[in-house]
Each structure stands twice: as C-alpha cells, then as structure tokens.
Residue, then its C-alpha position, 0 to 999 in steps of 0.5 A: s255052223d250048219h245052215m242047211i235051209r229047210d224052207i224059204e218064205l217071202d213076207s209082204n215086204n219081200t223079206a226072205w225068211m229061211a228055216s235052217n238047222n241053226g235058227l231062223i235067217k232073215f234076208t231083206e231086199n237091201g241085202e241085210l242078213t240076220s240070224i235069229l236064234f231061239r235058245d230060251g226055254i224049250y225052244q231049240n235052233v232047229i227050224i223045220d218049217i215056216s208059215i207067214d200069215t196076212e199080218n206078217t206073223l211067222w209061225i215057226a215049226t221046230d222039233f220041240g213045237m211051234i213058235r209065234f214070231k212077230e218083229 
C-alpha cells in the first residue's frame, strides 16, 4: 500500500496524526498504530493536510474536500 506521509501533527495527548496517500494514521505514545480510512460517500483515502484545533478536533483536507474528525 502507499503510505507516503504528507503531513504529521501532534495533538495535546502527544498522539501523532499522519496524513498519507492511503488514509489517516494514528500513532500513540504507547506505540499503538492505527489506520483510519474514509471511503464512504464523497471521501477518499488521500489525505493532503491535517490541522488540529484546541479541542483535539482534526480538520482533514482531502482532494475532495474537508473532513471534521473527532474521536
């Protein structure tokens, strides 16, 4: 799979969020690695950029628009 990383952002919990060509990747301080895919509706898995606000909401830019993501 194509996991070319386009952006890496850290949230207030020191979780690394990575934008890749094949979805969003979450990497915690404990070493847990999780892939999050957006395949429903208009969303695709190509993540271009990530921004995290003060409430740990992720704003995810894709080649089809923005996704608001909160765990």
